[in-house]
N, C-alpha and C positions, 0 to 999 in steps of 0.2 A: 335685208340681206344677211347672209351668214358668211363671214369672211375668215379665211385662214391667215394666221400671222406668220406661219413658217416656224423655224426654230426659235425665233425671238429677237435676233439681231436685226436692226433696221435695214441692213443690206439685203436681207432675204425676204422682206415684205414686198409683195408684188405691187406693180403700179396700179392695178385695178383695185386691190384692197386699200391702198393708200388713198386713192381718189374717193372711194366709198366712205372712208372714215372722214375725209375732209368735208364731204357734203352732208354727213349725217347730223341729225339733231339729237339722237339718242344712241349711246353706245352701251352695249350690254355684254358682260363677261365675268368669268371667274376673276377674283381680285388679283390673283397672281399673274394672269394674262394681261389685265389692264396695266399692271406695273411695267410690262414689257414695252408698252407703247410710248412714243415720244410725247411728252406732255403737251407739245404744241398741237398735236392732232386731237387732243381732248378739250382744248380751250373752248369755253362758252357752250359746252354740250352737257346734256343730262347724262350722268353716269350711273348705271345700275349694275352693281356687283354683289356677289355673294361668295361665301367660302366653299370648301369642298362639300359635295353632296347637295349643293343648292341649285343644281342645274335645272330642275323642273320649275322651281320658283322663278328664276331669272328668265328662263325661256317663256314662261307665262307672261311675265311683265313685258317682255319684248313683243310678244304677240299683241298684248293690249295696246302698246304704244303704236305699233304698226296699224292696227285697226282704227286707232284714233287719228290716223293720217300723218303721223310723224315719220320722217325718214329715220329708220332704225337699222343699226348694224349690230349683229351678234358676233362676237369674236371668239375664236378658238386658237390655241396654239397648233402648229402643224397644219394639217388639212382638215377642214371642218367636217368632211365626210368620212374621216378615218377615226373611229372611236371618239367622235366629238359631237358637235351640236346640231349639225344639219338634219340628222334623222329625227331628233327630238322635236325640233321646231316644226318639221313637216308633220310629225305625228300629232302635235298639238293643233295645228291648223286643220288637219283632217278631223280630229275629235270634236272641234268646235264648229265644223261645217264652214270653215272660212278659207278653203283652198282657192276659191275664186275671188275672194275679197282682198287678198294680199298677193302682190307680185313678188313671189319668193325667188331670190337669186342666190346661188351658192358660188362663192368666189374661192377657187382652189388656192392652197398654200403648199409649201414644201413639207411633206410629212416627216415625222421623227425618224422613221426607218430609213428614209432617203438621206437625211442629214447625217445619221449615224453611218450609213454605208459609205458616204463620200469621205468621211474621216477615216474609215477603215481601209479604203482602197477600192475593191470591186467585188464585194461578196454576193451581190444580187444579180450577177450576170446571167444566171439561169433561173429556172422556175423556183419560186419561193412561196411560203405561206406565212401569214401574220396571225399570231395568236395572242390574245390578252389573257393574262393569268389572274385577272380580277374576277372573283366570283360574286361580286355585289349584285349583278344582274343576270349572270349565267351560272347555272349549277356547276360545281367543280367536277362532278362526274362527266358532264358533257365536255368540259375543257380537257379532261384527261383523254377522252375518246379522240378529240381533235389532235392532241399532241401525238398520240400513238399512230393515228392515221397519217399525219403529215410526215412524221419521222420515218415511218415504214415505207412511205412513197419516195423517200430520199429528197424531199424538198429542203432547201435552205430555210431555216426558221427564224423569223423575227419575233421576239418575245417582248410584248408590251406589259406595263404594270406588273413587273416581276415580283416585287416584294414590298410589303408594308409591315408596320408593327402588328396589325391584326392578322396579316397573312404571312407570317414569318417563315412558314414551312413550304409554301407553294412552289417557290423556285427550285428548292432542293428536290422536291418530288418530281417536278417537270424534267429536271436534268437526269434523274434516275430513269424516267420513262424514255427519254431520248437515247440514253446509253444502252437501252435494249436493242437499238437499231444502228448505233454509231460507235466507232472506235473512240476510246477515251482521249486519243490524240487529235480528234477532230478540232479544227480551229474554231474559236469563238471570239467574237468582238464584244466588248462591254463598254458602252458609251453612255456617259451621264452628262446631262445638260449640254447637249450638242450645240455648238456654235453660239453659246451665250456664257456669261460669267460663271465660273466654277466648272467649266468643261473638263471632262476626264475621258481619256481614250486608252483602252487596254486591249491588246491582242493576246489571247491565251488559248487554252485547250479546254475540252469538256472536263478533263480531270483537274484543271487548274482554276476553274471558276470558284470564287469564294462568295457564296450567297450572302453571308453576313455583311459584305461590303457593298451590296446592291440596294438601291432604293427605288421609289416610284418614278423618279425622274431619269431612270436608266432604261435603255433599250439594249437587249442582247441579240446578236445575230450569230446563229449556230450554222456552221457550214454543212454542206452535204458531203457525199463520199468522195467528191473530186476536189473540194475546196482545199487550197494549200496556202501556206504563208510565204510570201515573196518579199524579201527584204523588209520584213516587219509589217507588211500589209497583207490583208486577206484577198485572195483571188479565187473566184469560182469560174473556171474556164467555160466559155460558151460552146467550144468544140472546134474552133478555128484550126487548132493545131493538128486535128485529124484530117483536115481537108486541104489545108494550105501549108506551104513551106514558110515558116515564120523566122527562119534563121538567115535568109539571104537579104 
């Protein structure tokens, strides 16, 4: 199985994911995600963990364990199908001709963009696009194309993996591209470590974002042309006000 842990707090771990972890004999994941789990869920289990960029290695070990008949759970923060491990595990099974040998199940979790949106108010009430600024696996030129296209189409934008030491300039460049299509007073939510220790929530504007204060554990939500700030919260109207009387 591949299970999503959600934002990381035990309250946001689904019952299905908890049950899978309780029954597993092998738990596989990035060491930072393993630390998010209640130690009681890991008792008497084989733990396979690696650091950053070790996902291919740990996914391969997970496939090996599953093919050996061991109940194996690969964990990801957020949702495993959103910039996470579900796709890699499926690719490895396909590459090894083992799709029929392993009963792969993907258990959803609360993705980071939804956790961030909940803390910000209601910024995703209309169409939105999610873009990762990491060019480790995707050429930066293609990422720029996607930013331009999504910003030009007036999508709300959720920006993942916005800035690291190696990619210190990517976020600033992305914001410049968005500013080609958005007013500088467009609301932006900047959420770090949503719903876990060290949480930080800020509502600002495109002009007010400080890229140097952003890290890899941050998600930015950039509003569209209708997004506004309501009592400190972001609101992207769905359109009810144009069809219904909301004042009575």
